[in-house]
C-alpha positions as CSV (number, residue, x, y, z in Angstrom):
1,M,129.7,114.0,281.0
2,A,128.3,114.0,284.2
3,K,130.7,115.5,287.0
4,L,132.8,112.4,288.7
5,K,132.0,112.8,293.0
6,P,135.4,112.5,294.6
7,C,137.3,109.4,295.0
8,P,135.6,107.6,298.0
9,F,138.9,105.9,299.7
10,C,140.6,109.0,299.6
11,G,138.8,112.2,298.2
12,G,141.0,112.4,295.1
13,E,140.3,114.1,292.1
14,P,139.4,111.5,289.5
15,Y,139.4,111.9,285.8
16,M,137.8,109.7,282.6
17,A,140.0,107.6,280.6
18,Q,140.4,105.2,278.2
19,N,142.7,101.9,277.2
20,Y,144.0,100.5,274.3
21,L,140.9,98.4,273.7
22,G,139.1,101.9,273.5
23,Q,136.9,100.7,276.5
24,K,136.7,104.2,278.6
25,Y,136.6,104.6,282.9
26,V,137.3,106.3,285.5
27,N,140.5,106.2,288.0
28,C,141.8,108.3,291.4
29,P,145.6,109.2,290.3
30,E,145.8,109.7,294.5
31,C,145.0,106.1,295.5
32,G,144.5,104.2,292.3
33,A,140.9,103.2,292.7
34,V,139.1,102.4,289.1
35,V,135.9,101.8,288.0
36,W,135.0,100.7,284.1
37,G,131.9,101.5,282.5
38,K,130.6,97.9,281.6
39,D,126.7,98.2,280.5
40,T,127.1,96.0,277.8
41,D,129.1,93.0,277.1
42,D,131.2,95.0,274.5
43,W,131.3,98.5,276.0
44,R,134.6,99.5,273.8
45,I,133.8,102.9,272.6
46,S,133.4,101.8,268.6
47,T,130.7,99.4,269.5
48,I,128.5,101.9,271.6
49,G,129.7,105.6,271.2
50,E,132.4,107.5,273.5
51,K,129.4,109.3,275.1
52,K,127.6,106.2,276.0
53,A,130.7,104.9,277.1
54,E,131.7,108.0,278.9
55,K,128.4,108.1,280.9
56,A,128.6,104.1,282.1
57,A,132.1,104.9,283.2
58,A,130.9,108.1,285.2
59,D,127.3,107.0,286.0
60,A,129.2,103.4,288.0
61,W,131.6,105.7,289.7
62,N,129.3,108.0,290.8
63,R,127.2,105.3,292.2
64,R,129.5,103.9,294.7
65,D,128.7,104.8,298.4
66,D,131.3,106.4,300.7
67,N,132.7,102.8,301.4
68,G,133.4,102.0,298.3
69,N,130.2,100.1,297.7
Protein backbone atom coordinates (compact mmCIF):
# COMPACT_ATOMS: atom_id res chain seq x y z
CA MET A 1 0.00 0.00 0.00
CA ALA A 2 1.17 3.52 -0.75
CA LYS A 3 2.15 5.72 2.19
CA LEU A 4 -0.77 7.93 3.17
CA LYS A 5 -0.18 11.67 3.28
CA PRO A 6 -1.25 13.57 6.42
CA CYS A 7 -4.82 14.84 6.48
CA PRO A 8 -5.11 18.04 4.40
CA PHE A 9 -7.66 19.45 6.86
CA CYS A 10 -6.04 18.89 10.25
CA GLY A 11 -2.66 17.20 9.65
CA GLY A 12 -3.80 14.01 11.40
CA GLU A 13 -2.45 10.54 10.62
CA PRO A 14 -4.97 8.72 8.41
CA TYR A 15 -5.52 4.98 8.32
CA MET A 16 -6.95 2.47 5.85
CA ALA A 17 -10.34 1.08 6.89
CA GLN A 18 -12.96 -1.30 5.52
CA ASN A 19 -16.72 -1.26 5.94
CA TYR A 20 -19.05 -4.25 6.28
CA LEU A 21 -19.55 -4.38 2.48
CA GLY A 22 -15.83 -4.89 1.93
CA GLN A 23 -15.19 -1.38 0.59
CA LYS A 24 -11.84 0.22 1.45
CA TYR A 25 -11.53 3.86 2.46
CA VAL A 26 -9.07 6.20 4.17
CA ASN A 27 -10.18 7.87 7.38
CA CYS A 28 -8.65 10.60 9.54
CA PRO A 29 -9.37 9.85 13.22
CA GLU A 30 -8.70 13.45 14.23
CA CYS A 31 -11.29 15.30 12.12
CA GLY A 32 -13.28 12.48 10.48
CA ALA A 33 -12.30 13.21 6.86
CA VAL A 34 -12.99 10.19 4.63
CA VAL A 35 -12.07 9.32 1.04
CA TRP A 36 -13.45 6.25 -0.71
CA GLY A 37 -11.38 4.30 -3.21
CA LYS A 38 -13.66 4.22 -6.22
CA ASP A 39 -12.04 3.18 -9.48
CA THR A 40 -14.78 0.93 -10.84
CA ASP A 41 -18.56 0.78 -10.50
CA ASP A 42 -18.20 -2.15 -8.12
CA TRP A 43 -15.16 -1.60 -5.94
CA ARG A 44 -15.65 -4.12 -3.17
CA ILE A 45 -12.69 -6.30 -2.24
CA SER A 46 -14.55 -9.38 -3.46
CA THR A 47 -14.83 -7.81 -6.93
CA ILE A 48 -11.53 -5.99 -7.53
CA GLY A 49 -9.27 -7.58 -4.90
CA GLU A 50 -7.92 -6.22 -1.64
CA LYS A 51 -4.68 -4.74 -3.02
CA LYS A 52 -6.47 -2.89 -5.83
CA ALA A 53 -9.14 -1.59 -3.43
CA GLU A 54 -6.46 -0.33 -1.01
CA LYS A 55 -4.49 1.26 -3.84
CA ALA A 56 -7.60 3.05 -5.15
CA ALA A 57 -8.38 4.46 -1.68
CA ALA A 58 -4.77 5.51 -1.02
CA ASP A 59 -4.43 7.11 -4.46
CA ALA A 60 -7.69 9.04 -3.97
CA TRP A 61 -6.54 10.27 -0.54
CA ASN A 62 -3.08 11.26 -1.72
CA ARG A 63 -4.43 13.06 -4.83
CA ARG A 64 -6.16 15.73 -2.74
CA ASP A 65 -4.46 19.08 -2.39
CA ASP A 66 -3.96 21.03 0.83
CA ASN A 67 -7.39 22.64 0.41
CA GLY A 68 -9.18 19.27 0.51
CA ASN A 69 -9.92 19.20 -3.23
